N, C-alpha and C positions, 0 to 999 in steps of 0.2 A: 244497647248502643249508648256509650259513656264517652265523656272528654278524654282526648288523649293524656296520659300520663306525662309525656315530654314533648309532645309537638305543640306547635303554635295554632291555635284555632282549628283543632282536628277533631274529629269524632271517630270513633273507631269501634269495631265489632268484631266477634269471631265467627268464623264458618268453618266447622271441622277443625283442620289443623292450622286453618290460616287467619289471620288478622286483616281486616279490610279496615281501611281509613277514609274517610270523606273530608274534603276541604273546598271552599268555595271562594269567589271574590266577583265584585260587581263594580261597574263604572256607570255614570250619568253625566249628561250634559257634555261629554267629550265625544267628538265624532265630526261627522261631515254636515249635519243639519245647521241651518241657519241660526237657530236658537241656541246652539252649544256653545259653552263658555271657553273651551279650548277646542281649536280646530285642527285635527289631524285626521289620517286616513283611519278606515275602520280595520285595515290591517295592524295598524299600530294599537288601536283600541284594544283588539282580541290579543294581540302579542302580550301585552302588559297585564291585563287581567290574567291570562293564562299564567303570566310571570308569578304574579301574586299568589296564586290558588297552588302553583306546583311547588314553590318554595315552601309554602305550609305543609305540604304533603311529605317533601322530603325531610322537613325537620322532625316528622312523626316516624321517619324511618321507613317510609313507604315509597314506592316508584309507581306512577300512574298507569291504570290498565285502561281506563275510559274516561273521556273527556266529553262534558254536557255542556253545550252551548245553548244559551238563552237568549235570543235576539229580538230585540222590541225597535229595530230600526228599519225593518222591511225587508221583503223577499230578495231584492236586488243586491243587498249587500253580503249575503250569506256567504259567497266565495271568498270574499275579501277576509271575512272574519276567520274562515276555516284556514286560509292561508297564513293568517297570524299564529293560529293555534300550531300549525304544522312548522312553523318558522322555530318556534320555541322547542317542538320535540326533536328537531333535527339539531338544535344547539345542545341540547341533553344526550344527543346519539341514541334516542329511544326509536324502537321500531315496533309495528303491531300494535300501537295503542288506539282503540277505537275512538273516532271523533263523531259524535252524534247531536242531537238536540232539538229546538223546536223555534219557530219563529211567528210572532204576532203579526198577522197579516190582514186582519180585519178592520184593526183601528191604526191610524197614523199618529204618532207622538210628535210635538213640536220638538223635543230634543233627544239625542239618542239615549238608549240604554242598552247595555249588555251585561250579562252574568255567564259566569263560568264555574261549574261544578265538577270537581275531579274525584274519583274513585280510585283507589292505589291499593295494592297489596304490601304489607309490611315485609322488608327484607332484611332489616337489620334492626336491633333495639339501641337506642342512645341511653345506656344507664348512667345517670347523673350521679358523679360523687362529690364530695365536698369541695367546696369553693377553691381552698389552699391548693388543690392538686391540679388545677387547671390553668394552662397559659391561655391569655385571651388576646382576641384581636378583632378588628372590624374590617370586614371585606367591602369596598365600595365607598360612596358617601351618601348621605341623606339628599335626596332631590325631589322635586314636586312639581306638577304643572309643566309649562314648557321648558322648565330646566331639565326635564326629563329628555326632551328632545335635542336641545341645544348643547348639553353636556353629557352626551351619551357616553363618551369615552371613559368618564368616572363611575359608570353604573358597574356594578359586579356582574361579570358575565354568568350565564346559565352553564357554560361548559365548565366553568371553575367550581360552580355549584357541585356538579355531578362528580366531578373530581374528588371535592372534599367528602362528599356523602359517601364515597366508595373507600375513602382512608380510614383504615383501623384506628388511627390515631385522633380522629375527630370523635369528639364525645359531646359537644354541644353544638347544633347548627339553629340558629336562632333567627328568622328574618325579622327586619325592623320595617314597621308599617307606617301609617299617616300620623301616628300618636308619637313618633320619635323614638330616640334611644332611651331617655330616662323612663318612659311607660313601660317600654318592652323591658328593661331592666328590673324594674319594680315587678312586673309580673313574675320575672325568674324568680327575684328573691322572696316573693311571697311563696311561690309555688315550691321552692326547695329549700327556704330558711337560710337565704345566704345576706350578705350585707346589702344595705339599700343604696351603698355609694358605688356607681357603676366605676368599672376601670377607666384609666386617662385614655380615650380614643381619639383625643386631638379633632374631634368634629363637635358641632353644636348638638348637645344631646338633646335639645328640645325641638329641632328642626324636623319637619316631617320628611320622611323616606318615601311618600307616594306608593308607587308599585314595587314596594321592598326592593328599593335599588341598592340596598347594603344588607349585610347580615352580620350577626355576632357570631363569631367561631371560637369554640374552645377545645383547646387540644391538651394532650396528656402532657403533664409537666414534667420534666425530668428530674428526677430527686438527685 
């Protein structure tokens, strides 16, 4: 097992002629418990945790085959969490994806905790060319906390993600996480020896994008 050469926060390994990819996301103190810092339904918690993990999976050229749900919020919320995952799968237009997992039912926590792990099979390879041959764009806006709920119309939709994933003109698909655009661009520049100065995306490049509310898109630049 090794870190994916092109995917964000992804591990990959080979089985026969197939390459499998694993990604994950977790959230804490977000949910319906009295001690949670952000109060939202567990449906929303699972949806956005799935969103973060699946975008990392797509960035490595893989489509999810299995979603593993780790629930520390109690047996009674399991169906809500699965509903959130299924919403994400429906927005991606994906079927026959297995959703499974486990619940901590022996101990009750004061705050909510959820994690999602995705195992996917690589369907395409994002071969990274030189920086000068790429046309850059930022899809969505960096949002975090309650802004994710209040400004949901500014979030890059999963339906757009699967559309761009399937487009042969897409050569870089890179989700932005909690550390912001500057940090993610730094990760890209370190990995591919690009300029450390990000393109002018007209957004706060240090703002957190929480559950990957936006992503960097690179497309073939017409010469």
